[in-house]
N, C-alpha and C positions, 0 to 999 in steps of 0.2 A: 147113580145119584150120589156122587162123592161130595163131602163137605169141603168147601174152600176156606171159609173162615167164619168166625162168630165174634160178636162183641156183646158185652153185657155191662150195664151200668145200673147203679141204684144209689139213692141219696136224695138230697134236696138242696136248695140254694143256701140255706142256713148252715148246714154241716158239710157241704161239698158232696162230690160224687165219687164213688168207688168204680173203677173200670176194670174189666177183664177183656183181654184180646187173645184170640187163638187163631192161628193161620197156618195153612200148609203151603209151602213154597218149594216147588220142584221136588228135591229129594229130602227135605226136612220140614219139621213143623215146630212151632214155638208157642209159648203161652206167656202172657204178661199179666200180672196181678198188680194194678196200680191203685192203692188206696187213696182216699181223698187227702190224707195227711202227706202224701208225696207231692201234692200240689203240682202235678204234671199237666201239661197241655193235652187236650183231647186230640187224638191222632186219627189220621185217615188210614184205616187198615188196608185199603185198596192201593195205596201208594206203593210202587215198586221198591222204593227205598226203605219201606217199613218191613225189614227183614232181619231177624235175629238168629244167629248161629255162631258157632265157634270160629268158622271160617270168616265170618263177617265182623269179628270182635273189634278189629282196628277201626272200621267205619263206625261202629256203635259208639266207641269212645271218643271219636273226633267230631261226629255229627251232633250239633247242639240239640236237635230235636230227639234223636235216639238216645243220647247220653243219659237223659233223665230216667230211662228205663234200664240202664246197664246193670243194676243190682236186683231187678225184680223179674227178670225173664227166665224161663225154663225151656230146655229142649224136651219136647214131647213127641218126637218123631215116632217112637215105638208105641206110644199110647194112642196115636191118632185114630186107628181103626176102632178102638174101644170108645173113644170120645164120640165118634160118629154114631155108633150104636146107642150109647147111653143118652146122648142128646135126643135122638129120635124117640127112644122109649119114654123118657121123662116128659118131653114136651108134646107128645102125640095128641093129647086132648086139649091143648091150650088154645084159647080163642085169640084173635088178633088184638083185642083190647079189653082191659080191666079198669073200670073207673068206679069210684065211690066217693061221694061228697062226705067229708067229715071235718069237724072243727080242728084247728091247729095247723101245723105245717104240713104241706103236701109231701108224701113219701112217693117218690117217682122211681120207676125202673123201666128198663127196656132191653130187649134181646133182638139182635139182628143176626140172621143166619143166611149164608150164601152157599148154595150148592152149584156144582158145575153145570147142571142141566137147566138151571133157571137163569133167565135174563136179568132179573132184578132180585136183590136180597129180600127175604121175608122178614118182616118186623112185627114184634109183639110189644105192646107198651102197657104200662099200668100206672095208675094214680090211686093210692090208698086202697087198692084191691089186688088180690093175688090169686093165681091158680091154687088148687088144693095142695099140690105137692111142691109149692114154691120153695119152702125152706129146705126140702130135700135137694132140689136143684142147686140152690145157692151153696149148700154144704158140699155137694159133689163138685161143683165148679171150683170152689175155693180150695178143695183138697189138692189140686194140682200145684198150688203155690209151694208146697213142700218138696216138689221134685221127686216124689216117690213113684216108683213104677206101679202100674195097675194092670 
């Protein structure tokens, strides 16, 4: 049950949404941390053209959709097995949906995970409610933006 990709977003319509994409493609894996301030378009991680690597650098810089991410992607090929394990450990008890009515702006988040043995990706969504270890998950996932080996 190998991880193919994950996407994560959080935010709201007033402040915008932060997005994280991580994907394994053939012999490499990459990670993109696109904060709301980047004002980047939402991408389809399943698209074959959504591929970031040093070998693909020329295409990244010339493709108008990929270029917006040219400064925010990381090669995580060596970390991919650890990402698979950590993702499973952190989200093992998560329910498919977290919702709570509260006054003020809605704080929305979502996680999509696709494994090679599943026909469809698994989605977890939340509105103003979070799993107990949500902040740990966000901190772990954001830590890859620095490009540090784990």
